[in-house]
N, CA, C and O atoms as a GROMACS GRO file, in nm:
protein
  440
    1MET      N    1   2.987   2.163   4.658
    1MET     CA    2   2.852   2.176   4.608
    1MET      C    3   2.767   2.245   4.714
    1MET      O    4   2.776   2.214   4.832
    2LEU      N    5   2.687   2.337   4.671
    2LEU     CA    6   2.600   2.410   4.763
    2LEU      C    7   2.479   2.325   4.800
    2LEU      O    8   2.444   2.230   4.730
    3VAL      N    9   2.415   2.360   4.910
    3VAL     CA   10   2.299   2.286   4.959
    3VAL      C   11   2.186   2.292   4.855
    3VAL      O   12   2.117   2.192   4.834
    4SER      N   13   2.168   2.404   4.793
    4SER     CA   14   2.062   2.416   4.692
    4SER      C   15   2.090   2.323   4.573
    4SER      O   16   1.997   2.263   4.518
    5GLU      N   17   2.215   2.309   4.535
    5GLU     CA   18   2.252   2.218   4.427
    5GLU      C   19   2.228   2.073   4.468
    5GLU      O   20   2.183   1.991   4.387
    6VAL      N   21   2.258   2.041   4.594
    6VAL     CA   22   2.235   1.905   4.645
    6VAL      C   23   2.086   1.874   4.639
    6VAL      O   24   2.048   1.764   4.597
    7ARG      N   25   2.003   1.968   4.679
    7ARG     CA   26   1.858   1.945   4.674
    7ARG      C   27   1.809   1.920   4.531
    7ARG      O   28   1.725   1.833   4.508
    8ASP      N   29   1.863   1.996   4.438
    8ASP     CA   30   1.823   1.978   4.298
    8ASP      C   31   1.866   1.840   4.246
    8ASP      O   32   1.791   1.775   4.174
    9VAL      N   33   1.985   1.797   4.282
    9VAL     CA   34   2.034   1.666   4.237
    9VAL      C   35   1.952   1.554   4.300
    9VAL      O   36   1.922   1.456   4.233
   10LEU      N   37   1.916   1.568   4.426
   10LEU     CA   38   1.841   1.463   4.496
   10LEU      C   39   1.700   1.445   4.441
   10LEU      O   40   1.640   1.338   4.456
   11LYS      N   41   1.646   1.547   4.378
   11LYS     CA   42   1.510   1.539   4.324
   11LYS      C   43   1.497   1.432   4.215
   11LYS      O   44   1.390   1.375   4.196
   12LYS      N   45   1.604   1.406   4.146
   12LYS     CA   46   1.596   1.312   4.034
   12LYS      C   47   1.607   1.165   4.076
   12LYS      O   48   1.582   1.076   3.994
   13TYR      N   49   1.642   1.138   4.201
   13TYR     CA   50   1.659   1.001   4.248
   13TYR      C   51   1.527   0.940   4.295
   13TYR      O   52   1.439   1.010   4.345
   14GLN      N   53   1.516   0.809   4.279
   14GLN     CA   54   1.404   0.733   4.335
   14GLN      C   55   1.432   0.706   4.482
   14GLN      O   56   1.545   0.722   4.528
   15GLU      N   57   1.330   0.664   4.556
   15GLU     CA   58   1.342   0.641   4.700
   15GLU      C   59   1.449   0.536   4.731
   15GLU      O   60   1.529   0.554   4.823
   16GLU      N   61   1.452   0.427   4.656
   16GLU     CA   62   1.550   0.320   4.682
   16GLU      C   63   1.692   0.369   4.657
   16GLU      O   64   1.784   0.333   4.730
   17ASP      N   65   1.710   0.450   4.555
   17ASP     CA   66   1.842   0.507   4.527
   17ASP      C   67   1.886   0.603   4.638
   17ASP      O   68   2.004   0.609   4.673
   18LEU      N   69   1.791   0.678   4.693
   18LEU     CA   70   1.823   0.769   4.803
   18LEU      C   71   1.868   0.691   4.926
   18LEU      O   72   1.960   0.734   4.996
   19ARG      N   73   1.803   0.579   4.953
   19ARG     CA   74   1.843   0.495   5.066
   19ARG      C   75   1.986   0.445   5.046
   19ARG      O   76   2.067   0.450   5.139
   20LEU      N   77   2.016   0.397   4.928
   20LEU     CA   78   2.150   0.348   4.897
   20LEU      C   79   2.253   0.459   4.910
   20LEU      O   80   2.360   0.439   4.967
   21LEU      N   81   2.220   0.576   4.858
   21LEU     CA   82   2.309   0.691   4.866
   21LEU      C   83   2.337   0.729   5.012
   21LEU      O   84   2.451   0.758   5.048
   22LEU      N   85   2.233   0.729   5.094
   22LEU     CA   86   2.248   0.764   5.234
   22LEU      C   87   2.337   0.665   5.309
   22LEU      O   88   2.422   0.704   5.389
   23VAL      N   89   2.318   0.537   5.283
   23VAL     CA   90   2.399   0.434   5.348
   23VAL      C   91   2.546   0.448   5.307
   23VAL      O   92   2.636   0.438   5.391
   24GLU      N   93   2.570   0.471   5.179
   24GLU     CA   94   2.708   0.486   5.131
   24GLU      C   95   2.775   0.611   5.190
   24GLU      O   96   2.893   0.608   5.224
   25MET      N   97   2.700   0.720   5.202
   25MET     CA   98   2.755   0.841   5.263
   25MET      C   99   2.785   0.818   5.411
   25MET      O  100   2.885   0.868   5.462
   26TYR      N  101   2.697   0.744   5.479
   26TYR     CA  102   2.718   0.714   5.621
   26TYR      C  103   2.845   0.631   5.638
   26TYR      O  104   2.923   0.657   5.729
   27LYS      N  105   2.865   0.534   5.552
   27LYS     CA  106   2.984   0.449   5.561
   27LYS      C  107   3.111   0.529   5.532
   27LYS      O  108   3.218   0.498   5.586
   28ALA      N  109   3.101   0.631   5.449
   28ALA     CA  110   3.218   0.711   5.413
   28ALA      C  111   3.257   0.812   5.521
   28ALA      O  112   3.368   0.865   5.519
   29MET      N  113   3.166   0.839   5.615
   29MET     CA  114   3.195   0.936   5.721
   29MET      C  115   3.291   0.878   5.824
   29MET      O  116   3.278   0.761   5.862
   30PRO      N  117   3.387   0.958   5.869
   30PRO     CA  118   3.474   0.912   5.978
   30PRO      C  119   3.393   0.895   6.108
   30PRO      O  120   3.294   0.965   6.130
   31LYS      N  121   3.436   0.803   6.191
   31LYS     CA  122   3.366   0.773   6.315
   31LYS      C  123   3.356   0.897   6.404
   31LYS      O  124   3.252   0.921   6.465
   32LYS      N  125   3.463   0.974   6.411
   32LYS     CA  126   3.464   1.094   6.496
   32LYS      C  127   3.358   1.194   6.450
   32LYS      O  128   3.291   1.256   6.533
   33LEU      N  129   3.342   1.210   6.321
   33LEU     CA  130   3.240   1.301   6.268
   33LEU      C  131   3.101   1.251   6.305
   33LEU      O  132   3.014   1.330   6.342
   34LYS      N  133   3.079   1.120   6.293
   34LYS     CA  134   2.949   1.063   6.329
   34LYS      C  135   2.916   1.090   6.475
   34LYS      O  136   2.802   1.120   6.510
   35GLU      N  137   3.017   1.078   6.561
   35GLU     CA  138   2.995   1.100   6.705
   35GLU      C  139   2.977   1.248   6.735
   35GLU      O  140   2.886   1.286   6.809
   36ASP      N  141   3.063   1.332   6.678
   36ASP     CA  142   3.057   1.475   6.707
   36ASP      C  143   2.927   1.539   6.659
   36ASP      O  144   2.870   1.623   6.729
   37LYS      N  145   2.881   1.500   6.543
   37LYS     CA  146   2.760   1.559   6.486
   37LYS      C  147   2.634   1.482   6.521
   37LYS      O  148   2.525   1.517   6.475
   38GLU      N  149   2.648   1.376   6.601
   38GLU     CA  150   2.534   1.293   6.645
   38GLU      C  151   2.450   1.247   6.527
   38GLU      O  152   2.328   1.267   6.524
   39ILE      N  153   2.515   1.186   6.431
   39ILE     CA  154   2.448   1.140   6.309
   39ILE      C  155   2.348   1.029   6.340
   39ILE      O  156   2.244   1.021   6.274
   40ALA      N  157   2.376   0.945   6.439
   40ALA     CA  158   2.281   0.838   6.475
   40ALA      C  159   2.149   0.899   6.521
   40ALA      O  160   2.043   0.849   6.486
   41MET      N  161   2.155   1.007   6.600
   41MET     CA  162   2.033   1.074   6.644
   41MET      C  163   1.958   1.134   6.525
   41MET      O  164   1.835   1.131   6.520
   42LEU      N  165   2.034   1.188   6.430
   42LEU     CA  166   1.973   1.245   6.310
   42LEU      C  167   1.897   1.137   6.233
   42LEU      O  168   1.786   1.162   6.185
   43LEU      N  169   1.956   1.019   6.220
   43LEU     CA  170   1.890   0.911   6.147
   43LEU      C  171   1.767   0.858   6.219
   43LEU      O  172   1.668   0.820   6.156
   44GLN      N  173   1.773   0.856   6.352
   44GLN     CA  174   1.661   0.801   6.430
   44GLN      C  175   1.544   0.898   6.439
   44GLN      O  176   1.428   0.856   6.434
   45ASP      N  177   1.573   1.028   6.452
   45ASP     CA  178   1.466   1.126   6.468
   45ASP      C  179   1.511   1.259   6.406
   45ASP      O  180   1.567   1.344   6.475
   46VAL      N  181   1.486   1.274   6.279
   46VAL     CA  182   1.535   1.391   6.208
   46VAL      C  183   1.473   1.521   6.261
   46VAL      O  184   1.542   1.622   6.273
   47HIS      N  185   1.343   1.519   6.293
   47HIS     CA  186   1.279   1.641   6.341
   47HIS      C  187   1.327   1.678   6.482
   47HIS      O  188   1.348   1.795   6.512
   48GLY      N  189   1.346   1.578   6.567
   48GLY     CA  190   1.401   1.603   6.700
   48GLY      C  191   1.542   1.658   6.693
   48GLY      O  192   1.579   1.747   6.769
   49TYR      N  193   1.621   1.603   6.602
   49TYR     CA  194   1.759   1.649   6.584
   49TYR      C  195   1.761   1.794   6.538
   49TYR      O  196   1.839   1.875   6.590
   50MET      N  197   1.678   1.827   6.443
   50MET     CA  198   1.676   1.964   6.390
   50MET      C  199   1.627   2.064   6.495
   50MET      O  200   1.680   2.174   6.503
   51SER      N  201   1.527   2.025   6.575
   51SER     CA  202   1.480   2.118   6.678
   51SER      C  203   1.584   2.133   6.789
   51SER      O  204   1.599   2.242   6.844
   52ALA      N  205   1.655   2.026   6.823
   52ALA     CA  206   1.760   2.036   6.925
   52ALA      C  207   1.876   2.120   6.874
   52ALA      O  208   1.941   2.191   6.951
   53ARG      N  209   1.902   2.112   6.745
   53ARG     CA  210   2.011   2.189   6.686
   53ARG      C  211   1.979   2.337   6.682
   53ARG      O  212   2.068   2.421   6.697
   54LYS      N  213   1.852   2.369   6.662
   54LYS     CA  214   1.811   2.508   6.654
   54LYS      C  215   1.787   2.570   6.792
   54LYS      O  216   1.775   2.692   6.805
   55ALA      N  217   1.779   2.486   6.894
   55ALA     CA  218   1.756   2.537   7.030
   55ALA      C  219   1.874   2.624   7.072
   55ALA      O  220   1.987   2.598   7.031
   56PRO      N  221   1.848   2.724   7.152
   56PRO     CA  222   1.959   2.810   7.194
   56PRO      C  223   2.061   2.730   7.274
   56PRO      O  224   2.027   2.645   7.356
   57LYS      N  225   2.185   2.759   7.248
   57LYS     CA  226   2.294   2.690   7.317
   57LYS      C  227   2.293   2.728   7.464
   57LYS      O  228   2.254   2.840   7.500
   58ALA      N  229   2.335   2.634   7.547
   58ALA     CA  230   2.346   2.663   7.690
   58ALA      C  231   2.450   2.772   7.710
   58ALA      O  232   2.551   2.778   7.639
   59GLN      N  233   2.425   2.855   7.806
   59GLN     CA  234   2.521   2.963   7.830
   59GLN      C  235   2.654   2.903   7.871
   59GLN      O  236   2.662   2.798   7.933
   60GLU      N  237   2.757   2.975   7.833
   60GLU     CA  238   2.890   2.927   7.867
   60GLU      C  239   2.906   2.924   8.019
   60GLU      O  240   2.834   2.991   8.093
   61ARG      N  241   3.000   2.846   8.060
   61ARG     CA  242   3.027   2.826   8.202
   61ARG      C  243   3.047   2.960   8.272
   61ARG      O  244   3.121   3.046   8.223
   62GLN      N  245   2.982   2.977   8.384
   62GLN     CA  246   2.995   3.100   8.461
   62GLN      C  247   3.135   3.107   8.523
   62GLN      O  248   3.187   3.007   8.573
   63ILE      N  249   3.192   3.223   8.520
   63ILE     CA  250   3.326   3.242   8.575
   63ILE      C  251   3.314   3.270   8.724
   63ILE      O  252   3.238   3.357   8.767
   64ASP      N  253   3.389   3.196   8.802
   64ASP     CA  254   3.395   3.219   8.945
   64ASP      C  255   3.488   3.337   8.970
   64ASP      O  256   3.609   3.327   8.948
   65LEU      N  257   3.432   3.448   9.016
   65LEU     CA  258   3.512   3.570   9.032
   65LEU      C  259   3.621   3.556   9.138
   65LEU      O  260   3.728   3.614   9.124
   66GLU      N  261   3.594   3.479   9.242
   66GLU     CA  262   3.697   3.459   9.345
   66GLU      C  263   3.816   3.384   9.287
   66GLU      O  264   3.931   3.419   9.314
   67SER      N  265   3.788   3.282   9.208
   67SER     CA  266   3.895   3.204   9.146
   67SER      C  267   3.972   3.290   9.046
   67SER      O  268   4.095   3.284   9.040
   68LEU      N  269   3.900   3.371   8.970
   68LEU     CA  270   3.965   3.459   8.874
   68LEU      C  271   4.053   3.561   8.945
   68LEU      O  272   4.165   3.588   8.901
   69LYS      N  273   4.005   3.618   9.055
   69LYS     CA  274   4.083   3.714   9.133
   69LYS      C  275   4.209   3.648   9.187
   69LYS      O  276   4.317   3.708   9.184
   70PHE      N  277   4.196   3.524   9.236
   70PHE     CA  278   4.312   3.452   9.288
   70PHE      C  279   4.416   3.430   9.178
   70PHE      O  280   4.535   3.449   9.200
   71ARG      N  281   4.370   3.390   9.059
   71ARG     CA  282   4.463   3.366   8.949
   71ARG      C  283   4.533   3.494   8.904
   71ARG      O  284   4.652   3.492   8.875
   72ILE      N  285   4.459   3.604   8.900
   72ILE     CA  286   4.518   3.731   8.861
   72ILE      C  287   4.621   3.775   8.964
   72ILE      O  288   4.731   3.818   8.928
   73ASP      N  289   4.585   3.766   9.092
   73ASP     CA  290   4.680   3.802   9.199
   73ASP      C  291   4.805   3.715   9.193
   73ASP      O  292   4.916   3.764   9.212
   74GLN      N  293   4.785   3.586   9.168
   74GLN     CA  294   4.898   3.495   9.159
   74GLN      C  295   4.988   3.531   9.040
   74GLN      O  296   5.110   3.530   9.052
   75PHE      N  297   4.927   3.563   8.928
   75PHE     CA  298   5.004   3.603   8.811
   75PHE      C  299   5.085   3.729   8.838
   75PHE      O  300   5.203   3.736   8.805
   76VAL      N  301   5.022   3.829   8.900
   76VAL     CA  302   5.091   3.953   8.930
   76VAL      C  303   5.206   3.927   9.027
   76VAL      O  304   5.315   3.983   9.011
   77GLU      N  305   5.182   3.844   9.128
   77GLU     CA  306   5.287   3.811   9.224
   77GLU      C  307   5.403   3.741   9.154
   77GLU      O  308   5.519   3.774   9.179
   78TYR      N  309   5.374   3.645   9.069
   78TYR     CA  310   5.479   3.573   8.998
   78TYR      C  311   5.557   3.666   8.905
   78TYR      O  312   5.679   3.655   8.892
   79ALA      N  313   5.485   3.759   8.839
   79ALA     CA  314   5.552   3.855   8.752
   79ALA      C  315   5.642   3.947   8.834
   79ALA      O  316   5.754   3.977   8.792
   80TYR      N  317   5.593   3.991   8.950
   80TYR     CA  318   5.672   4.077   9.038
   80TYR      C  319   5.798   4.004   9.085
   80TYR      O  320   5.904   4.065   9.095
   81ASN      N  321   5.786   3.877   9.113
   81ASN     CA  322   5.901   3.797   9.157
   81ASN      C  323   5.989   3.750   9.041
   81ASN      O  324   6.086   3.678   9.061
   82GLN      N  325   5.955   3.792   8.921
   82GLN     CA  326   6.029   3.765   8.799
   82GLN      C  327   6.035   3.616   8.765
   82GLN      O  328   6.134   3.568   8.710
   83TYR      N  329   5.929   3.545   8.798
   83TYR     CA  330   5.922   3.404   8.757
   83TYR      C  331   5.903   3.393   8.606
   83TYR      O  332   5.932   3.290   8.547
   84TYR      N  333   5.854   3.501   8.544
   84TYR     CA  334   5.833   3.502   8.400
   84TYR      C  335   5.943   3.582   8.330
   84TYR      O  336   5.920   3.635   8.222
   85TYR      N  337   6.059   3.590   8.390
   85TYR     CA  338   6.167   3.673   8.338
   85TYR      C  339   6.211   3.631   8.198
   85TYR      O  340   6.227   3.714   8.109
   86ALA      N  341   6.231   3.501   8.179
   86ALA     CA  342   6.277   3.450   8.050
   86ALA      C  343   6.198   3.327   8.014
   86ALA      O  344   6.155   3.252   8.102
   87PRO      N  345   6.177   3.304   7.885
   87PRO     CA  346   6.104   3.184   7.846
   87PRO      C  347   6.183   3.058   7.877
   87PRO      O  348   6.306   3.059   7.884
   88LEU      N  349   6.112   2.950   7.897
   88LEU     CA  350   6.176   2.822   7.921
   88LEU      C  351   6.246   2.775   7.795
   88LEU      O  352   6.205   2.807   7.683
   89ASP      N  353   6.352   2.698   7.814
   89ASP     CA  354   6.419   2.638   7.699
   89ASP      C  355   6.325   2.536   7.636
   89ASP      O  356   6.250   2.469   7.707
   90PRO      N  357   6.330   2.523   7.504
   90PRO     CA  358   6.245   2.421   7.441
   90PRO      C  359   6.285   2.281   7.488
   90PRO      O  360   6.404   2.251   7.502
   91LEU      N  361   6.187   2.198   7.510
   91LEU     CA  362   6.212   2.063   7.556
   91LEU      C  363   6.176   1.965   7.446
   91LEU      O  364   6.094   1.993   7.359
   92GLU      N  365   6.239   1.852   7.452
   92GLU     CA  366   6.204   1.747   7.357
   92GLU      C  367   6.063   1.698   7.388
   92GLU      O  368   6.020   1.698   7.503
   93GLN      N  369   5.992   1.655   7.284
   93GLN     CA  370   5.855   1.608   7.301
   93GLN      C  371   5.850   1.490   7.397
   93GLN      O  372   5.754   1.476   7.472
   94SER      N  373   5.952   1.406   7.396
   94SER     CA  374   5.952   1.288   7.482
   94SER      C  375   5.965   1.323   7.630
   94SER      O  376   5.929   1.243   7.716
   95LYS      N  377   6.017   1.443   7.661
   95LYS     CA  378   6.035   1.482   7.801
   95LYS      C  379   5.916   1.558   7.858
   95LYS      O  380   5.912   1.584   7.978
   96LEU      N  381   5.821   1.596   7.774
   96LEU     CA  382   5.710   1.677   7.821
   96LEU      C  383   5.621   1.605   7.923
   96LEU      O  384   5.557   1.671   8.005
   97HIS      N  385   5.616   1.475   7.919
   97HIS     CA  386   5.528   1.401   8.009
   97HIS      C  387   5.584   1.391   8.150
   97HIS      O  388   5.514   1.348   8.242
   98CYS      N  389   5.709   1.429   8.170
   98CYS     CA  390   5.770   1.409   8.302
   98CYS      C  391   5.812   1.541   8.367
   98CYS      O  392   5.909   1.544   8.442
   99LEU      N  393   5.740   1.648   8.339
   99LEU     CA  394   5.770   1.776   8.402
   99LEU      C  395   5.703   1.785   8.538
   99LEU      O  396   5.589   1.743   8.556
  100ILE      N  397   5.774   1.841   8.633
  100ILE     CA  398   5.717   1.864   8.766
  100ILE      C  399   5.742   2.011   8.799
  100ILE      O  400   5.848   2.065   8.770
  101TRP      N  401   5.644   2.074   8.860
  101TRP     CA  402   5.656   2.213   8.900
  101TRP      C  403   5.640   2.219   9.051
  101TRP      O  404   5.532   2.253   9.099
  102PRO      N  405   5.746   2.188   9.127
  102PRO     CA  406   5.733   2.179   9.272
  102PRO      C  407   5.711   2.314   9.339
  102PRO      O  408   5.640   2.321   9.440
  103SER      N  409   5.769   2.419   9.286
  103SER     CA  410   5.748   2.551   9.343
  103SER      C  411   5.742   2.650   9.228
  103SER      O  412   5.796   2.623   9.121
  104PRO      N  413   5.678   2.764   9.248
  104PRO     CA  414   5.660   2.859   9.139
  104PRO      C  415   5.791   2.898   9.072
  104PRO      O  416   5.886   2.937   9.139
  105GLY      N  417   5.796   2.886   8.941
  105GLY     CA  418   5.910   2.931   8.865
  105GLY      C  419   6.025   2.833   8.854
  105GLY      O  420   6.124   2.864   8.788
  106SER      N  421   6.017   2.718   8.916
  106SER     CA  422   6.130   2.624   8.907
  106SER      C  423   6.084   2.491   8.850
  106SER      O  424   6.029   2.407   8.922
  107TRP      N  425   6.105   2.474   8.724
  107TRP     CA  426   6.069   2.348   8.657
  107TRP      C  427   6.180   2.248   8.680
  107TRP      O  428   6.298   2.283   8.678
  108GLN      N  429   6.143   2.126   8.702
  108GLN     CA  430   6.241   2.018   8.713
  108GLN      C  431   6.199   1.905   8.621
  108GLN      O  432   6.081   1.873   8.612
  109VAL      N  433   6.295   1.847   8.555
  109VAL     CA  434   6.269   1.731   8.472
  109VAL      C  435   6.321   1.609   8.546
  109VAL      O  436   6.436   1.605   8.588
  110VAL      N  437   6.235   1.510   8.561
  110VAL     CA  438   6.275   1.388   8.630
  110VAL      C  439   6.284   1.274   8.532
  110VAL      O  440   6.317   1.162   8.571
   0.00000   0.00000   0.00000
């Protein structure tokens, strides 16, 4: 249903019915959705929530150029040394938690 259709449907309800509808919709929402979308803040202060939502997003994390240069140099060095020569064999899901990478290019399973 589109937002415009929802608005049209909501016009026919009385205030008490809208309260009941809102509570039932809140109960039907998964907890993760309530947390991710900050539904509690929306219920407490709808205008504050809407203004915070419309505010420009914080700029993404600044990239540290020195760190990026180090990673690129490391990748090139590893490629030159043929550490990326062949893909690793697939591992069982149960063994993924016990991988150790003691030196570049040599995976060990313990």
